[in-house]
C-alpha positions in Angstrom: 49.4 -15.0 32.6 51.4 -12.7 30.6 54.7 -12.6 28.8 55.7 -10.0 31.1 55.4 -12.4 33.9 57.8 -15.1 32.2 61.1 -13.1 33.4 62.2 -12.4 29.8 64.7 -9.5 28.9 63.0 -6.2 27.7 64.7 -6.6 23.9 62.6 -10.0 23.6 59.4 -8.1 25.3 59.6 -5.2 23.1 59.5 -7.5 20.1 56.7 -9.9 21.1 54.6 -6.5 21.6 55.7 -5.7 18.3 54.3 -9.1 17.1 51.1 -8.3 18.9 51.8 -11.0 21.5 50.5 -10.6 25.0 49.2 -14.1 26.4 51.4 -16.9 26.1 49.7 -20.2 24.9 49.6 -22.9 27.2 52.7 -24.6 26.0 54.6 -21.4 26.0 53.4 -21.3 29.5 54.9 -24.7 30.5 57.8 -24.9 28.5 59.8 -21.5 28.8 60.4 -21.4 32.6 62.0 -24.8 32.3 64.0 -24.1 29.4 65.5 -20.8 30.7 66.6 -22.9 33.9 68.4 -25.2 31.1 66.2 -28.0 31.5 65.4 -31.0 29.1 61.8 -30.8 27.6 59.8 -33.3 26.2 56.8 -31.6 24.8 53.8 -33.0 23.0 52.1 -30.6 21.0 49.7 -30.5 18.1 50.5 -28.1 15.1 49.5 -24.2 15.9 49.7 -24.4 19.6 52.6 -22.0 19.5 55.2 -24.7 19.7 57.6 -22.7 17.8 57.7 -19.8 20.4 57.7 -21.9 23.3 61.4 -22.6 22.1 62.8 -19.8 20.4 62.0 -17.4 23.1 63.7 -18.8 25.5 66.9 -19.7 23.6 67.1 -16.6 22.4 67.4 -15.0 26.1 69.6 -17.8 27.3 72.2 -17.4 24.5 72.1 -13.8 25.5 72.4 -13.6 29.0 75.2 -16.1 28.3 77.0 -13.9 26.4 78.4 -16.3 24.1 81.5 -15.5 22.1 80.7 -14.2 18.6 82.8 -16.5 16.7 82.0 -19.4 14.0 80.4 -22.0 16.5 76.9 -23.0 15.9 75.5 -22.9 19.7 71.6 -24.1 19.1 71.0 -26.3 16.1 67.1 -26.5 15.2 66.3 -29.4 13.4 63.0 -30.2 11.6 61.8 -32.0 8.7 60.6 -29.9 5.8 62.1 -26.6 4.0 58.9 -24.7 4.3 58.8 -25.4 8.6 62.8 -24.6 8.1 62.2 -21.1 6.6 59.0 -20.5 9.2 61.4 -21.2 12.3 63.9 -18.8 11.1 61.5 -16.2 10.3 60.0 -16.6 14.1 63.9 -16.5 15.5 64.2 -13.4 13.4 60.7 -11.6 14.8 61.6 -12.4 18.3 65.1 -12.1 18.2 65.5 -8.9 15.8 66.7 -6.6 19.1 69.5 -8.9 19.8 73.0 -9.6 18.0 72.4 -13.3 17.7 73.2 -14.7 14.0 70.4 -17.0 12.8 70.2 -18.8 9.4 68.4 -21.5 8.0 69.2 -24.3 5.8 67.9 -26.6 3.4 68.3 -29.1 0.4 66.6 -28.3 -2.8 68.8 -25.5 -3.6 72.5 -24.4 -4.7 74.4 -24.5 -1.5 76.3 -21.6 -2.2 74.9 -18.9 -0.6 74.1 -21.1 2.5 77.8 -21.8 2.4 78.7 -18.3 2.3 76.8 -17.2 5.4 78.0 -20.2 7.6 81.7 -19.4 6.9 80.4 -15.8 8.5 79.5 -17.4 11.7 75.7 -18.2 13.0 74.9 -18.8 16.2 71.5 -20.2 15.8 70.9 -22.7 12.5 68.0 -24.2 11.5 68.4 -27.4 9.2 66.8 -29.9 7.7 68.7 -33.4 8.0 69.9 -34.0 4.4 71.5 -30.6 4.1 73.1 -30.5 7.5 74.5 -34.1 6.8 75.8 -33.0 3.4 77.8 -29.7 5.0 79.0 -31.6 7.8 80.5 -34.2 5.6 81.8 -31.4 3.0 83.4 -29.8 6.4 82.1 -26.9 6.4 79.9 -27.3 9.6 81.3 -28.8 12.8 78.5 -29.1 16.0 81.3 -30.1 18.5 80.7 -27.0 20.1 76.7 -27.1 19.9 75.2 -26.2 23.2 71.4 -26.2 22.6 69.8 -29.3 20.7 65.9 -29.1 19.3 64.4 -31.9 17.6 61.1 -30.8 16.1 58.2 -32.8 14.7 60.0 -35.9 15.5 57.2 -37.9 14.3 56.8 -36.4 11.2 61.0 -37.4 11.1 59.9 -40.8 11.4 57.0 -40.8 8.4 59.4 -39.2 6.2 62.2 -41.8 6.8 64.5 -39.3 8.6 65.3 -41.3 11.9 68.6 -42.6 10.8 69.8 -39.3 9.9 68.7 -37.8 13.0 70.3 -40.5 14.8 73.7 -39.8 13.0 72.9 -36.1 13.7 73.1 -37.1 17.7 75.9 -38.4 17.6 78.1 -35.6 15.9 76.9 -33.0 19.2 78.3 -33.2 22.6 76.5 -35.4 24.8 76.8 -32.4 27.4 73.9 -30.0 26.2 70.3 -29.0 26.8 67.9 -31.1 24.5 64.7 -30.0 23.3 62.3 -32.7 21.8 58.9 -32.4 20.4 56.4 -34.1 18.6 52.6 -34.1 18.0 52.2 -37.9 18.5 54.2 -40.5 20.6 54.7 -43.7 18.7 56.9 -46.2 20.3 60.0 -45.7 18.3 59.6 -41.8 18.9 59.3 -42.7 22.2 62.6 -44.7 22.5 64.1 -41.8 20.7 63.1 -38.9 23.0 64.6 -41.4 26.1 67.7 -42.0 24.3 68.6 -38.4 24.3 67.2 -36.7 27.1 68.0 -36.0 30.3 65.7 -36.4 33.4 63.1 -34.1 31.0 60.3 -32.0 31.9 57.4 -33.3 30.4 54.8 -30.7 28.7 51.4 -31.7 26.9 48.7 -29.0 26.6 46.3 -31.3 24.6 45.2 -35.2 24.1 47.4 -36.3 21.5 45.9 -36.6 17.9 42.9 -34.2 19.3 41.6 -31.3 17.1 41.1 -27.6 17.9 37.7 -26.9 19.2 37.8 -23.5 17.8 37.5 -25.2 14.6 34.6 -25.7 13.0 34.8 -29.5 10.9 32.5 -30.5 8.3 32.0 -33.7 5.6 30.7 -33.0 2.0 29.6 -36.4 0.6 30.1 -36.3 -3.2 30.8 -38.4 -6.2 35.1 -38.6 -7.2 33.9 -36.9 -10.6 32.1 -34.3 -8.6 34.7 -32.9 -6.8 36.3 -30.4 -8.9 32.8 -28.8 -9.8 31.9 -28.8 -5.8 35.1 -27.2 -4.9 34.5 -24.6 -7.5 30.7 -24.0 -6.1 31.7 -23.3 -2.7 34.2 -21.1 -3.7 32.3 -18.7 -6.1 28.8 -19.2 -3.6 29.7 -20.3 -0.3 33.0 -19.0 1.3 35.3 -15.8 0.8 38.9 -15.1 1.3 41.6 -17.5 0.7 41.6 -21.1 1.3 44.3 -23.8 1.7 43.3 -26.9 0.0 44.9 -30.3 0.6 45.4 -33.0 -2.4 46.7 -36.3 -1.8 49.0 -36.4 -5.1 51.5 -33.9 -6.7 49.5 -34.9 -9.9 46.4 -34.1 -8.2 47.3 -30.7 -6.8 48.5 -29.8 -10.7 45.2 -30.8 -12.0 43.0 -29.1 -9.1 44.6 -25.4 -9.6 44.6 -26.0 -13.3 40.8 -26.5 -13.0 40.1 -23.8 -11.0 42.2 -21.2 -13.3 39.8 -22.1 -15.9 37.0 -21.0 -13.6 38.8 -17.5 -12.9 39.9 -18.6 -9.5 43.6 -17.4 -8.6 45.0 -20.6 -7.5 49.0 -22.3 -7.1 49.8 -25.5 -6.5 52.7 -26.2 -3.8 54.4 -29.7 -3.9 57.6 -31.6 -4.1 58.4 -31.4 -7.2 58.4 -27.5 -7.5 61.8 -26.0 -7.0 62.3 -24.1 -3.8 61.9 -20.7 -4.8 58.7 -21.5 -7.0 57.4 -23.0 -3.5 58.2 -19.8 -1.6 57.2 -17.8 -4.1 53.4 -19.3 -4.2 53.7 -19.0 -0.1 54.3 -15.4 0.0 51.6 -14.9 -2.6 48.8 -17.0 -1.0 50.2 -15.0 2.2 49.9 -11.5 0.6 46.3 -12.6 -1.0 47.5 -12.4 -4.3 46.7 -15.7 -4.6 43.3 -17.1 -3.0 43.7 -20.5 -3.2 46.7 -22.4 -2.3 47.1 -26.4 -3.2 49.3 -28.5 -1.3 50.3 -32.0 -0.5 51.1 -33.2 2.8 54.7 -31.8 2.8 53.1 -28.6 3.4 50.9 -29.9 6.2 53.1 -28.6 9.1 55.3 -25.9 7.1 52.4 -23.3 6.3 51.7 -20.9 8.8 49.0 -18.2 7.5 47.6 -15.7 10.3 43.9 -16.0 10.6 43.7 -18.5 7.7 40.0 -19.1 8.0 39.4 -22.3 5.3 40.9 -25.6 4.8 39.7 -28.1 2.3 40.5 -31.5 2.2 40.1 -32.6 -1.3 40.8 -36.0 -0.2 41.2 -37.5 3.2 44.7 -38.9 4.1 45.1 -43.0 4.4 47.1 -41.9 8.0 44.6 -40.2 10.3 46.7 -38.4 12.1 47.5 -36.2 9.1 44.3 -34.9 9.1 44.7 -33.4 12.3 47.8 -31.7 11.2 46.0 -30.6 8.1 43.2 -28.7 9.4 45.6 -27.5 12.1 46.4 -24.9 9.4 43.3 -22.4 10.4 42.0 -21.7 14.0 45.5 -21.4 15.6 46.0 -19.3 18.3 42.5 -19.2 19.3 41.2 -18.0 16.1 38.0 -19.4 14.7 38.5 -21.4 11.3 36.5 -24.0 9.4 37.6 -27.3 7.6 35.7 -28.8 5.1 36.3 -32.3 3.9 34.9 -34.2 0.4 34.4 -38.0 1.1 33.9 -39.9 -2.0 33.5 -43.6 -2.0 37.6 -44.1 -1.9 37.4 -42.0 1.2 35.1 -43.7 3.1 37.6 -45.9 5.0 39.8 -42.8 6.0 36.9 -41.1 7.1 35.9 -43.7 9.5 39.6 -43.8 10.9 39.7 -40.1 11.1 36.7 -40.2 13.2 37.7 -43.0 15.6 41.1 -41.3 16.0 39.5 -37.5 17.1 36.7 -39.2 18.9 33.9 -37.6 17.1 31.4 -38.1 14.5 32.0 -35.3 12.0 28.9 -33.5 11.1 27.6 -33.8 7.2 26.6 -31.2 5.5 23.6 -32.1 2.6 22.8 -28.8 1.4 25.1 -28.5 -1.6 24.3 -29.5 -5.1 26.3 -32.4 -5.5 25.5 -34.6 -2.3 24.9 -37.8 -2.6 23.8 -40.6 -0.2 24.6 -43.7 -2.4 28.5 -44.1 -1.9 29.8 -47.4 -1.3 33.2 -48.2 -0.2 35.9 -48.6 -2.7 39.4 -50.5 -2.3 42.7 -49.3 -3.4 45.7 -51.3 -4.8 48.9 -51.1 -4.0 49.7 -48.1 -6.0 46.9 -46.1 -4.3 44.5 -46.7 -7.0 40.6 -48.2 -7.4 41.2 -51.7 -7.3 39.0 -53.8 -9.6 39.1 -57.2 -9.2 39.2 -59.4 -12.5 35.6 -61.4 -13.6 35.8 -64.9 -12.7 35.3 -67.0 -16.0 32.0 -68.4 -16.4 32.9 -72.0 -17.1 36.2 -74.1 -17.9 35.9 -74.0 -21.6 35.5 -70.1 -21.4 38.9 -69.9 -19.1 40.5 -72.0 -22.2 39.6 -69.5 -24.6 40.6 -66.4 -22.2 44.4 -68.5 -22.2 44.6 -68.8 -26.1 43.8 -72.4 -25.7 43.0 -74.3 -28.8 41.5 -77.7 -29.1 43.4 -80.3 -30.6 42.2 -81.4 -34.0 40.4 -84.8 -34.1 42.6 -87.9 -33.3 41.6 -89.8 -36.6 43.7 -86.7 -38.7 46.7 -87.8 -37.1 49.1 -90.9 -38.2 51.4 -92.8 -35.8 55.0 -93.5 -38.0 55.4 -97.0 -37.2 
């Protein structure tokens, strides 16, 4: 099937041709016709399947064909959990709808609201938003959702993970009951299924891959390595084994900054992106990575679904996430739209349990690469405490007398040294 077979209008087809799109992905092929018919859709799709285009293209067409009046009413709302993903979605709407008169805007927190507020007051047809900033503007009376026609909830399971479900429910109460709703999630835990059931009206269900599966186009590998050798191993493979742009995932913000600093000391162009960075710094880092100015981008999981780099070939998991599903989202940054990609995961003693959970989730054993200078066969499972730090139990005292010394117990002087008053 080609995009020309989907009954799309010429301005959109011209834009898609300009973007180099010819054949729709499976989710686009399934979802676009139903959305064009104004049906509700429940989509289960992992990252990198072309999900954004699956809802953006028909929304643009439906609003255009309806010849919606040019007023300040928001007609379509796309709600998404992170700023990076929101920006990516707006860029897609701009690309597919560049030949159309529809007005698009993205709003998110972490920046001053002045420019966003000014754009809203001029009028917006399609709004992409994160929950917090949207509710802020609603509370200030800057945004009204009472005339909304299309509501898209994207990355619903990520909303749950990030604690946004209550905000989502508040937003749903603000929008008309009579609307078209498009609901997308990579996984479908019980709470997300209940939310979908409560807001969708006899939806068309589309599912293009098994839940939490990895793309066949991604070559996956494991490197067993001691924790203290991880930086040296990363430097080694960047200088000797792989070339081009590399996205590296770290578990913590501090860890991302530390990795970036160490690589810079080895003359490898690197930037880190995480929640403590300003929005401008994060966007600049993404732009530098996309343009090739920065070779290596170090990211925490906040960016796992918000980075869309054409033909990115390598993803490195410096540490495995404690949430097995996150592995799928991380490596889904490569091997997109049928392209080949590679993921490399460093595994030390703290990662062994996460590796077991990950392999159980994806239903396969990830091949181990031993041909590197830091390979070890002697890893032992290490436990973590509540702060995700290595857990070291206190040694048991050798005997009761030793325990008394440890707590500062002093043996009283001989009773014969005391006198009792009579």
